[in-house]
Backbone as CSV, one residue per row, in Angstrom:
resi,resn,N_x,N_y,N_z,CA_x,CA_y,CA_z,C_x,C_y,C_z
1,MET,94.086,151.599,62.913,95.170,150.719,63.340,95.220,149.515,62.407
2,SER,96.411,149.136,61.940,96.567,148.003,61.038,96.718,146.699,61.820
3,ASP,96.706,145.586,61.083,96.925,144.271,61.702,98.296,144.248,62.381
4,TYR,98.380,143.495,63.472,99.685,143.285,64.092,99.716,141.946,64.808
5,TYR,100.933,141.520,65.121,101.191,140.221,65.733,102.410,140.399,66.632
6,LYS,102.262,140.104,67.914,103.371,140.255,68.849,103.419,139.019,69.753
7,LEU,104.616,138.457,69.907,104.807,137.258,70.721,105.410,137.590,72.066
8,LYS,104.948,136.855,73.080,105.543,136.935,74.411,105.806,135.494,74.855
9,LYS,107.088,135.138,75.028,107.464,133.785,75.445,107.156,133.624,76.929
10,LEU,106.394,132.579,77.281,105.952,132.374,78.657,106.741,131.297,79.399
11,THR,107.412,130.404,78.662,108.174,129.330,79.300,109.554,129.238,78.650
12,ASP,110.444,128.498,79.285,111.782,128.294,78.740,112.155,126.827,78.942
13,CYS,111.608,125.981,78.097,111.827,124.539,78.196,112.684,124.058,77.028
14,SER,113.159,122.828,77.112,114.078,122.296,76.105,113.437,122.030,74.748
15,TRP,112.272,121.391,74.722,111.719,120.888,73.468,110.554,121.695,72.926
16,ILE,109.834,122.371,73.800,108.651,123.116,73.359,108.354,124.210,74.375
17,ASN,107.832,125.319,73.891,107.535,126.438,74.787,106.157,127.004,74.513
18,LEU,105.640,127.677,75.528,104.340,128.324,75.458,104.550,129.806,75.178
19,PHE,103.762,130.342,74.254,103.822,131.747,73.874,102.429,132.351,73.971
20,GLU,102.371,133.628,74.336,101.133,134.382,74.214,101.281,135.243,72.956
21,VAL,100.263,135.199,72.116,100.250,136.014,70.906,99.251,137.141,71.127
22,LEU,99.730,138.356,71.046,98.857,139.521,71.076,98.666,139.926,69.622
23,PHE,97.416,140.102,69.204,97.172,140.326,67.789,95.965,141.235,67.551
24,LYS,95.901,141.694,66.327,94.742,142.432,65.838,94.572,142.063,64.374
25,ARG,93.352,141.705,64.015,93.016,141.372,62.630,91.575,141.741,62.340
26,LYS,91.347,142.371,61.232,90.030,142.639,60.648,89.134,143.559,61.457
27,THR,89.268,143.604,62.752,88.399,144.452,63.562,89.258,145.411,64.372
28,ASP,88.623,146.288,65.063,89.369,147.221,65.909,89.758,146.602,67.242
29,SER,89.193,145.428,67.550,89.487,144.832,68.854,90.781,144.026,68.808
30,LYS,91.467,144.008,69.933,92.700,143.252,70.074,92.371,141.876,70.628
31,GLY,93.248,140.920,70.382,93.041,139.572,70.893,94.302,139.004,71.492
32,SER,94.118,137.892,72.189,95.224,137.177,72.789,95.012,135.687,72.535
33,TRP,96.075,134.984,72.210,96.001,133.550,71.906,97.201,132.874,72.541
34,LEU,96.999,131.689,73.090,98.115,130.889,73.596,98.470,129.844,72.557
35,MET,99.753,129.664,72.348,100.224,128.649,71.400,101.528,128.058,71.924
36,CYS,101.861,126.875,71.429,103.154,126.297,71.759,103.967,126.187,70.475
37,SER,105.274,126.216,70.633,106.173,126.140,69.489,107.471,125.460,69.905
38,ARG,108.085,124.781,68.967,109.402,124.194,69.175,110.496,125.197,68.824
39,LYS,110.109,126.310,68.231,111.053,127.309,67.736,111.225,128.438,68.741
40,ASP,112.380,129.077,68.700,112.612,130.258,69.529,111.909,131.479,68.950
41,ASP,111.717,131.492,67.628,111.102,132.635,66.960,110.004,132.151,66.011
42,PRO,108.842,131.765,66.571,107.746,131.306,65.718,107.406,132.349,64.652
43,ILE,106.855,131.897,63.567,106.466,132.677,62.400,107.700,133.065,61.574
44,ALA,108.725,133.650,62.185,109.920,134.052,61.435,110.712,132.819,60.978
45,ASP,110.771,131.785,61.808,111.489,130.557,61.489,110.501,129.590,60.845
46,VAL,110.610,129.414,59.536,109.611,128.623,58.811,110.093,127.219,58.444
47,LYS,111.261,126.814,58.944,111.743,125.468,58.648,110.804,124.426,59.268
48,PRO,110.598,123.301,58.577,109.807,122.227,59.183,110.477,121.703,60.445
49,ASP,109.668,121.299,61.409,110.175,120.794,62.682,110.530,119.317,62.643
50,ALA,109.777,118.533,61.865,109.864,117.078,61.995,109.561,116.377,60.679
51,VAL,109.791,115.080,60.693,109.373,114.207,59.597,108.394,113.178,60.150
52,VAL,107.438,112.799,59.316,106.557,111.665,59.579,106.832,110.685,58.446
53,ILE,107.171,109.457,58.799,107.680,108.491,57.827,106.606,107.455,57.502
54,ILE,106.102,107.525,56.279,105.126,106.542,55.803,105.924,105.488,55.046
55,ALA,106.222,104.408,55.742,107.110,103.378,55.191,106.341,102.123,54.823
56,THR,106.745,101.543,53.710,106.266,100.214,53.342,107.469,99.287,53.310
57,ILE,107.178,98.014,53.479,108.238,97.008,53.439,107.681,95.770,52.758
58,ASN,108.500,95.131,51.940,108.095,93.891,51.291,108.361,92.733,52.246
59,SER,107.360,91.880,52.368,107.517,90.681,53.199,107.202,89.467,52.343
60,SER,107.413,88.296,52.878,107.132,87.065,52.129,105.646,86.934,51.796
61,SER,104.799,87.637,52.546,103.351,87.575,52.280,102.824,88.879,51.683
62,GLY,103.692,89.699,51.100,103.246,90.906,50.405,103.709,92.180,51.081
63,LYS,103.327,93.292,50.475,103.726,94.601,50.976,102.978,94.917,52.267
64,ARG,103.701,95.488,53.237,103.142,95.849,54.535,103.406,97.327,54.803
65,LEU,102.508,97.939,55.574,102.666,99.306,56.032,103.290,99.275,57.417
66,VAL,104.329,100.077,57.615,105.015,100.147,58.907,104.245,101.117,59.799
67,VAL,103.669,100.597,60.879,102.831,101.377,61.793,103.440,101.303,63.187
68,THR,103.426,102.422,63.895,103.911,102.413,65.264,102.741,102.509,66.234
69,LYS,102.888,101.820,67.340,101.971,101.915,68.478,102.823,102.514,69.594
70,GLU,102.595,103.816,69.857,103.479,104.551,70.758,102.708,105.135,71.931
71,PHE,103.252,104.942,73.129,102.622,105.540,74.296,102.879,107.039,74.282
72,ARG,101.790,107.835,74.425,101.870,109.289,74.382,101.346,109.856,75.689
73,ILE,102.180,110.553,76.414,101.828,111.066,77.738,100.608,111.988,77.711
74,PRO,100.480,112.947,76.748,99.313,113.848,76.792,97.958,113.138,76.720
75,ILE,97.913,111.962,76.083,96.631,111.225,76.038,96.634,110.036,76.996
76,TRP,97.745,109.803,77.662,97.939,108.707,78.614,97.426,107.386,78.051
77,ASP,97.839,107.135,76.810,97.399,105.943,76.101,98.319,105.751,74.898
78,TYR,98.097,104.664,74.197,98.841,104.406,72.977,98.157,105.082,71.798
79,GLU,98.977,105.562,70.869,98.498,106.165,69.630,99.115,105.383,68.479
80,TYR,98.281,105.041,67.495,98.746,104.342,66.306,99.060,105.373,65.232
81,GLY,100.234,105.278,64.676,100.641,106.246,63.660,101.845,105.736,62.900
82,PHE,102.738,106.659,62.593,103.929,106.340,61.819,105.181,106.746,62.587
83,PRO,106.320,106.136,62.252,107.569,106.614,62.836,107.723,108.101,62.517
84,ALA,108.277,108.850,63.451,108.414,110.292,63.256,109.498,110.813,64.176
85,GLY,109.971,112.012,63.871,110.952,112.610,64.758,111.364,113.988,64.306
86,LEU,111.997,114.692,65.219,112.446,116.055,64.961,113.662,116.069,64.036
87,ILE,113.730,117.095,63.202,114.877,117.317,62.331,115.940,118.043,63.156
88,ASP,117.085,117.406,63.348,118.171,118.012,64.121,118.831,119.132,63.320
89,ASP,119.393,120.110,64.009,120.121,121.199,63.356,121.201,120.641,62.446
90,GLY,121.248,121.147,61.233,122.266,120.726,60.277,121.971,119.422,59.572
91,GLU,120.860,118.790,59.891,120.519,117.497,59.319,119.576,117.704,58.133
92,ASP,119.787,116.956,57.041,118.839,117.043,55.936,117.736,115.997,56.130
93,VAL,116.739,116.069,55.279,115.564,115.199,55.422,115.951,113.725,55.354
94,ALA,116.796,113.360,54.404,117.182,111.949,54.261,117.893,111.436,55.509
95,GLU,118.770,112.253,56.080,119.466,111.850,57.305,118.483,111.662,58.456
96,THR,117.524,112.580,58.582,116.527,112.473,59.658,115.688,111.227,59.489
97,VAL,115.220,110.981,58.267,114.389,109.806,58.001,115.161,108.528,58.320
98,LYS,116.392,108.445,57.851,117.218,107.252,58.100,117.401,107.027,59.601
99,ARG,117.738,108.104,60.329,117.982,108.000,61.769,116.718,107.606,62.524
100,GLU,115.617,108.319,62.265,114.380,108.063,63.019,113.771,106.698,62.688
101,LEU,113.810,106.290,61.431,113.291,104.976,61.062,114.054,103.885,61.807
102,LYS,115.372,104.012,61.863,116.201,103.013,62.559,115.928,103.037,64.062
103,GLU,115.923,104.254,64.653,115.733,104.368,66.105,114.386,103.810,66.551
104,GLU,113.324,104.117,65.809,111.979,103.761,66.275,111.527,102.373,65.855
105,THR,112.069,101.838,64.750,111.575,100.550,64.250,112.654,99.496,64.077
106,GLY,113.917,99.906,64.021,114.996,98.976,63.713,115.185,98.772,62.217
107,LEU,114.284,99.304,61.407,114.350,99.121,59.956,115.325,100.103,59.318
108,ASP,115.798,99.721,58.141,116.714,100.561,57.374,115.966,101.238,56.228
109,LEU,116.405,102.425,55.884,115.844,103.159,54.759,116.391,102.566,53.473
110,ALA,115.502,102.120,52.583,115.920,101.599,51.281,115.833,102.698,50.223
111,ARG,114.732,103.479,50.257,114.542,104.519,49.248,113.485,105.518,49.696
112,ILE,113.724,106.777,49.398,112.711,107.817,49.602,111.972,107.991,48.281
113,ASN,110.636,107.880,48.323,109.828,108.023,47.115,109.210,109.412,46.966
114,HIS,108.933,110.075,48.096,108.291,111.398,48.008,108.439,112.133,49.337
115,VAL,108.667,113.442,49.241,108.699,114.315,50.412,107.658,115.402,50.184
116,SER,106.728,115.543,51.103,105.676,116.545,50.964,106.191,117.940,51.256
117,MET,105.371,118.907,50.968,105.595,120.255,51.462,105.324,120.223,52.964
118,PRO,105.720,121.235,53.722,105.395,121.233,55.158,103.873,121.210,55.378
119,VAL,103.445,120.316,56.255,102.038,120.252,56.670,101.988,120.535,58.163
120,TYR,100.873,121.072,58.604,100.780,121.566,59.978,100.021,120.596,60.859
121,SER,100.557,120.384,62.059,100.051,119.371,62.972,98.696,119.736,63.562
122,SER,98.574,120.923,64.119,97.349,121.375,64.770,97.436,122.900,64.895
123,ALA,97.070,123.590,63.818,97.316,125.035,63.714,96.546,125.866,64.737
124,GLY,95.589,125.298,65.425,94.915,126.018,66.503,95.706,126.003,67.800
125,LEU,96.712,125.143,67.866,97.496,124.950,69.082,98.973,125.296,68.906
126,THR,99.513,125.019,67.708,100.955,125.126,67.510,101.292,125.499,66.071
127,ASP,102.484,126.033,65.876,102.984,126.316,64.531,103.804,125.141,63.990
128,GLU,103.835,124.027,64.703,104.646,122.882,64.292,104.247,122.406,62.902
129,SER,105.257,122.192,62.068,105.018,121.608,60.750,105.940,120.411,60.574
130,CYS,105.512,119.513,59.709,106.309,118.326,59.443,106.267,118.016,57.959
131,LEU,107.209,117.233,57.542,107.257,116.729,56.183,106.777,115.285,56.210
132,MET,105.811,114.967,55.375,105.351,113.591,55.237,106.263,112.948,54.196
133,VAL,106.985,111.893,54.587,107.988,111.294,53.714,107.593,109.849,53.439
134,MET,107.348,109.558,52.165,106.971,108.202,51.770,108.235,107.459,51.371
135,VAL,108.463,106.312,52.036,109.711,105.576,51.840,109.457,104.080,51.705
136,GLU,110.497,103.402,51.235,110.545,101.952,51.272,111.599,101.577,52.311
137,ALA,111.267,100.617,53.146,112.166,100.172,54.210,112.584,98.726,53.948
138,GLU,113.634,98.334,54.643,114.105,96.944,54.564,114.721,96.566,55.908
139,GLY,114.936,95.281,56.098,115.548,94.814,57.333,114.538,94.159,58.249
140,GLU,114.908,94.064,59.512,114.097,93.400,60.523,113.686,94.398,61.603
141,VAL,112.451,94.283,62.062,111.955,95.127,63.145,112.725,94.821,64.421
142,SER,113.104,95.882,65.141,113.835,95.724,66.398,113.586,96.941,67.278
143,ASP,113.590,96.725,68.588,113.475,97.854,69.525,114.841,98.193,70.143
144,GLU,115.903,97.702,69.564,117.256,97.872,70.090,117.692,99.339,70.185
145,TRP,117.192,100.198,69.305,117.660,101.577,69.242,116.706,102.571,69.903
146,LEU,115.655,102.080,70.565,114.731,102.983,71.262,115.427,103.649,72.442
147,GLU,115.068,104.906,72.674,115.545,105.586,73.882,114.769,105.038,75.076
148,ASP,115.341,105.150,76.272,114.685,104.627,77.470,113.301,105.225,77.684
149,SER,113.105,106.467,77.262,111.822,107.145,77.472,110.773,106.766,76.428
150,GLU,111.173,106.011,75.401,110.228,105.658,74.337,109.593,104.300,74.581
151,ASP,108.290,104.236,74.361,107.511,103.004,74.465,106.819,102.831,73.120
152,ILE,107.526,102.158,72.186,107.045,102.026,70.811,107.088,100.565,70.392
153,GLU,105.990,100.110,69.825,105.922,98.785,69.205,105.709,99.003,67.715
154,THR,106.438,98.278,66.886,106.302,98.390,65.435,105.428,97.261,64.920
155,LEU,104.443,97.621,64.114,103.537,96.662,63.497,103.701,96.739,61.993
156,LEU,103.662,95.607,61.329,103.696,95.556,59.867,102.325,95.086,59.409
157,LEU,101.495,96.032,58.969,100.091,95.733,58.695,99.808,95.558,57.206
158,ASP,98.983,94.548,56.905,98.428,94.411,55.568,97.095,95.165,55.542
159,VAL,96.380,95.123,54.435,95.121,95.864,54.308,94.116,95.421,55.366
160,ASP,94.018,94.105,55.617,93.071,93.629,56.637,93.438,94.169,58.020
161,GLY,94.726,94.217,58.330,95.170,94.773,59.608,94.836,96.249,59.730
162,ILE,94.964,96.987,58.640,94.618,98.414,58.625,93.116,98.587,58.840
163,LYS,92.314,97.776,58.147,90.851,97.856,58.309,90.451,97.541,59.753
164,GLU,91.093,96.536,60.334,90.809,96.172,61.726,91.147,97.333,62.664
165,LEU,92.289,97.977,62.436,92.686,99.121,63.248,91.674,100.258,63.124
166,LEU,91.249,100.551,61.888,90.279,101.631,61.669,88.929,101.357,62.325
167,SER,88.566,100.094,62.469,87.272,99.769,63.071,87.364,99.568,64.588
168,SER,88.547,99.736,65.129,88.750,99.551,66.575,88.465,100.853,67.322
169,ASN,88.586,100.788,68.626,88.473,101.981,69.470,89.844,102.551,69.830
170,ASN,90.886,102.099,69.130,92.234,102.585,69.399,92.385,104.027,68.938
171,LYS,93.295,104.745,69.557,93.563,106.141,69.199,94.514,106.165,68.005
172,ILE,94.126,106.911,66.979,94.891,106.985,65.735,95.357,108.421,65.523
173,ALA,96.625,108.579,65.156,97.188,109.900,64.885,96.493,110.528,63.685
174,ALA,96.208,111.818,63.778,95.570,112.537,62.675,96.421,112.459,61.407
175,LYS,97.746,112.490,61.569,98.634,112.437,60.409,98.668,111.053,59.768
176,ALA,98.081,110.058,60.393,98.084,108.702,59.850,96.708,108.259,59.358
177,TRP,95.650,108.801,59.938,94.305,108.309,59.644,93.989,108.327,58.147
178,GLY,94.302,109.417,57.462,93.982,109.518,56.034,94.687,108.463,55.200
179,THR,95.924,108.181,55.519,96.669,107.151,54.800,96.077,105.775,55.088
180,PHE,95.778,105.517,56.352,95.125,104.236,56.696,93.824,104.077,55.899
181,TYR,93.006,105.117,55.910,91.708,105.067,55.221,91.911,104.837,53.719
182,HIS,92.858,105.552,53.139,93.117,105.413,51.693,93.483,103.975,51.348
183,TYR,94.432,103.386,52.092,94.845,102.018,51.792,93.706,101.025,52.024
184,ALA,92.901,101.252,53.057,91.770,100.355,53.304,90.774,100.424,52.153
185,GLU,90.478,101.643,51.684,89.526,101.812,50.570,90.083,101.285,49.254
186,ALA,91.368,101.498,49.032,92.004,101.040,47.781,92.153,99.531,47.750
187,GLY,92.220,98.913,48.946,92.380,97.469,49.019,93.798,97.002,48.753
188,ARG,94.716,97.966,48.771,96.129,97.613,48.567,97.009,98.691,49.190
189,ILE,98.236,98.319,49.494,99.206,99.247,50.068,100.150,99.692,48.979
190,GLY,100.342,100.984,48.860,101.260,101.522,47.856,100.554,102.332,46.810
């Protein structure tokens, strides 16, 4: 018997669903795995789900990293990370970045410097992938465009602020920790 992969959708929710994966690999034994996906057809649909926005902004006291402190229900606590959001149907990366940066921070997109290849959030749990987008932002921080269900505070951190965050007991997003660590070690943002 050759390798195989078969999906069984277990839920029918708006934003994310649970699937059972029946599979066989390398051995004669069959396996079962639970996973969640934002897609109707995981594996076949390989488009990235979201963007994570690594934004810097120039201030009167130097370059700052735009960091979000967002309440996350699954951990029932705040998580420190970056502005992020789902890519809407028909929307390109620049449109998503512009929209999500404005909605979550009030800041405007000045320039996109780099878009990564799709990176995976937690491949043991989900097929979700995102694009890490490095940008320059401008404007003033505001919570005017937050949805009622969002609890997000925007912080503009210098290197000392990043080091303080890394040495705290605060919860840090996996997609942000490496960037925080890099800037702290480099001693500069950018």
